[in-house]
MARVOVEX-359909 format. One record per residue (C-alpha): y negated, x, z negated. Coordinates in nm, 4 decimals. Example, Ala and Ser with C-alpha at 12.3 -4.5 7.8 and 13.67 -1.06 7.14 Angstrom:
<rs>
R         y         x         z
R    0.4500    1.2300   -0.7800
R    0.1060    1.3670   -0.7140
</rs>
This chain:
<rs>
R         y         x         z
R   -2.6756    3.6744    0.8494
R   -2.9815    3.4558    0.8665
R   -3.1036    3.2274    1.1410
R   -3.4511    3.2309    1.2863
R   -3.6433    2.9094    1.3478
R   -3.5909    2.9529    1.7223
R   -3.2134    2.9807    1.6723
R   -3.2066    2.6610    1.4657
R   -3.4047    2.4795    1.7346
R   -3.1698    2.6140    2.0043
R   -2.8630    2.4982    1.8081
R   -3.0194    2.1519    1.7703
R   -3.0902    2.1467    2.1444
R   -2.7312    2.2435    2.2287
R   -2.6051    1.9713    1.9945
R   -2.8435    1.7251    2.1593
R   -3.0139    1.6563    1.8250
R   -3.3834    1.5721    1.8284
R   -3.5444    1.7693    1.5474
R   -3.9092    1.8167    1.4513
R   -4.0553    2.1542    1.3532
R   -4.0660    2.0482    0.9859
R   -3.7000    1.9384    0.9971
R   -3.6050    2.2617    1.1707
R   -3.7695    2.4631    0.8928
R   -3.5825    2.2656    0.6230
R   -3.2534    2.3065    0.8081
R   -3.3223    2.6782    0.8541
R   -3.3635    2.7238    0.4778
R   -3.0488    2.5208    0.4054
R   -2.8376    2.7072    0.6613
R   -2.9588    3.0446    0.5414
R   -2.8723    2.9431    0.1828
R   -2.5223    2.8504    0.2998
R   -2.4833    3.1826    0.4809
R   -2.5979    3.3670    0.1676
R   -2.3396    3.1808   -0.0422
R   -2.0689    3.2681    0.2101
R   -2.1772    3.6324    0.1934
R   -2.1533    3.6283   -0.1871
R   -1.8063    3.4751   -0.1695
R   -1.6915    3.7381    0.0810
R   -1.8047    4.0165   -0.1530
R   -1.5829    3.8903   -0.4384
R   -1.2738    4.1042   -0.4868
R   -0.9558    3.8975   -0.4645
R   -0.7035    4.1811   -0.4812
R   -0.5801    4.0831   -0.8284
R   -0.5551    3.7134   -0.7396
R   -0.2020    3.5960   -0.6753
R   -0.1607    3.3553   -0.3804
R   -0.0758    2.9989   -0.4754
R    0.0621    2.6977   -0.2937
R   -0.1025    2.4331   -0.5115
R   -0.4234    2.4233   -0.7156
R   -0.2348    2.2934   -1.0216
R    0.0482    2.5464   -1.0092
R    0.3059    2.2901   -0.8987
R    0.5870    2.3919   -0.6690
R    0.6435    2.2230   -0.3367
R    0.9187    1.9646   -0.3137
R    1.1587    2.0722   -0.0437
R    1.4144    1.8631    0.1363
R    1.7243    1.9656    0.3206
R    1.6521    2.0533    0.6837
R    1.8739    1.8037    0.8630
R    1.8365    1.5478    1.1416
R    1.7704    1.2013    1.0024
R    1.6695    1.0123    1.3182
R    1.8860    0.9065    1.6106
R    1.8190    1.0594    1.9523
R    1.6382    0.7826    2.1439
R    1.4877    0.9968    2.4175
R    1.6456    0.7996    2.7012
R    1.5196    0.4678    2.5599
R    1.1643    0.6015    2.5198
R    1.1587    0.7565    2.8650
R    1.2935    0.4387    3.0261
R    0.9476    0.2807    2.9904
R    0.7506    0.5903    3.0965
R    0.5522    0.5427    3.4204
R    0.6444    0.8919    3.5434
R    0.8909    1.1496    3.4224
R    1.0664    1.4548    3.5612
R    1.3637    1.6398    3.4115
R    1.3080    1.4840    3.0697
R    0.9325    1.5503    3.0608
R    0.6535    1.2927    3.0689
R    0.4203    1.3370    3.3666
R    0.0534    1.2617    3.3052
R   -0.2488    1.2614    3.5368
R   -0.4469    1.5822    3.5628
R   -0.7720    1.5397    3.3670
R   -0.9167    1.8924    3.3816
R   -1.0003    2.0666    3.7064
</rs>
């Protein structure tokens, strides 16, 4: 995938970034280089690579899955401006 100069300018416009034609050309080259690198990485076969959880081969420290905190729901909800059946009510912000 490569971007045209018009696409770079449109992306800058959507992002509300003022960009000159010379800057747009430099960004176009840089973005197309990044897309080429991504394409190369996607073509690498990883079938023989074993999944890992840590880059240094360390195992994850696990703890016992048990409750360690007291239930303070009533105390927290006592100061809530609005609540209903144990849920916090908040103003609608999206129409």
